[in-house]
C-alpha positions as CSV (number, residue, x, y, z in Angstrom):
1,R,-7.5,18.1,10.4
2,G,-4.2,16.4,11.4
3,G,-1.7,17.6,8.8
4,P,0.7,19.7,10.9
5,T,0.3,17.4,13.9
6,C,1.2,14.5,11.8
7,R,4.3,16.2,10.6
8,K,5.3,17.1,14.2
9,W,4.7,13.4,15.2
10,V,6.9,12.2,12.3
11,A,9.6,14.8,13.2
12,V,9.6,13.8,16.9
13,N,9.2,10.0,16.4
14,P,12.6,8.4,16.0
15,F,11.1,5.2,14.6
16,W,9.4,6.8,11.5
17,L,12.1,5.3,9.2
18,A,11.6,1.8,10.7
19,T,7.8,2.3,10.4
20,G,8.2,3.2,6.7
21,I,10.4,0.2,6.1
22,V,7.9,-2.1,7.8
23,C,5.1,-0.6,5.7
24,L,7.1,-1.2,2.5
25,L,7.9,-4.8,3.6
26,L,4.2,-5.5,4.3
27,F,3.3,-4.0,0.9
28,A,5.9,-6.1,-0.8
29,V,4.7,-9.3,1.0
30,S,1.1,-8.6,0.0
31,V,2.2,-8.0,-3.7
32,I,4.2,-11.2,-3.7
33,G,1.2,-13.1,-2.2
34,H,-1.1,-11.6,-4.8
35,L,1.2,-12.7,-7.6
36,R,1.5,-16.2,-6.1
37,Y,-2.3,-16.3,-5.9
38,L,-2.4,-15.6,-9.6
39,G,0.0,-18.4,-10.2
40,I,3.1,-16.2,-10.9
41,T,6.0,-17.4,-8.8
42,P,9.6,-16.1,-8.9
43,R,10.6,-19.3,-10.7
44,Y,7.9,-18.8,-13.3
45,L,9.2,-15.2,-13.9
46,W,12.8,-16.5,-14.0
47,N,11.9,-19.2,-16.6
48,N,10.1,-16.6,-18.8
49,L,13.1,-14.3,-18.6
50,R,15.4,-17.1,-19.7
51,K,13.0,-18.0,-22.6
52,I,13.0,-14.3,-23.7
53,R,16.8,-14.2,-23.5
54,T,17.2,-17.3,-25.5
55,L,14.8,-16.1,-28.1
56,Q,16.7,-12.8,-28.4
57,S,20.1,-14.6,-28.7
58,D,18.7,-16.8,-31.5
59,D,18.2,-13.8,-33.8
């Protein structure tokens, strides 16, 4: 069923940390790509944050 063997493999494998980092990077890239597909870019988010901040400071 692979549970204990997986744990052994992770314990023996010196690259498990690098593998996890790569997985996280791939996940982040896919999320960013999805947001961009929806039309949400970092610039768009930044502009919205600036708008919200200016609205708050006006009060």
